[in-house]
PADREN-734053 format. One line per field, with one value per residue (C-alpha): x, z, y; residue in one letter. Coordinates in pm, whole numbers. Example, Ala and Ser with C-alpha at 12.3 -4.5 7.8 and 13.67 -1.06 7.14 Angstrom:
// residues 2
x [1230 1367]
z [780 714]
y [-450 -106]
residuo [a s]
This chain:
// residues 71
x [-7013 -7183 -7012 -6872 -6901 -7063 -6778 -6523 -6707 -6727 -6364 -6281 -6508 -6346 -6000 -6073 -6246 -5922 -5712 -5937 -5945 -5578 -5609 -5911 -5759 -5462 -5705 -5921 -5596 -5493 -5838 -5820 -5467 -5595 -5890 -5669 -5388 -5139 -4987 -4619 -4608 -4976 -4954 -4785 -5054 -5341 -5197 -5182 -5530 -5666 -5477 -5614 -5980 -5927 -5806 -6097 -6333 -6170 -6178 -6547 -6610 -6403 -6598 -6926 -6825 -6723 -7047 -7245 -7029 -7086 -7474]
z [-2485 -2280 -2241 -1887 -1882 -1543 -1402 -1543 -1413 -1074 -1061 -1171 -897 -632 -742 -726 -385 -242 -365 -196 118 187 165 393 643 705 749 1002 1187 1218 1346 1602 1712 1738 1962 2185 2205 2045 1783 1796 1945 2046 2282 2011 1760 1998 2079 1699 1635 1928 1805 1444 1592 1794 1483 1266 1555 1569 1202 1196 1472 1295 977 1158 1331 1007 843 1130 1128 759 770]
y [-11155 -10876 -10533 -10504 -10120 -10116 -10317 -10087 -9785 -9936 -10012 -9656 -9517 -9739 -9648 -9278 -9324 -9489 -9206 -8952 -9165 -9125 -8738 -8745 -8982 -8738 -8447 -8663 -8761 -8395 -8301 -8584 -8485 -8128 -8225 -8442 -8183 -8424 -8205 -8098 -7746 -7764 -7454 -7244 -7355 -7282 -6937 -6863 -6995 -6783 -6470 -6527 -6565 -6240 -6060 -6168 -6060 -5718 -5684 -5746 -5502 -5228 -5288 -5271 -4949 -4784 -4899 -4736 -4416 -4364 -4424]
residuo [x x x x x x x x x x x x x x x x x x x x x x x x x x x x x x x x x x x x x x x x x x x x x x x x x x x x x x x x x x x x x x x x x x x x x x x]
C-alpha cells in the first residue's frame, strides 16, 4: 500500500483555499459595490473617504512644511 501523503496535502490545501475564498469574495463584492455606487449610504461613505484623503494630504503638507522650516 502506497502512502497517500500527496493526496492528503492536496486536500488540506484545497480546504484552506476554500475558506480563504469566502473571505476574499466578500471583499471583492464590497469593492464592486463601491465601484458601482451600490453600497448603503454611498454618498455619506464617499464624503467620509474624500475627507479622509484630504486630511492625509494636509498632514503630509504640514509635515513637509515643518521639515523645510527646520532645515
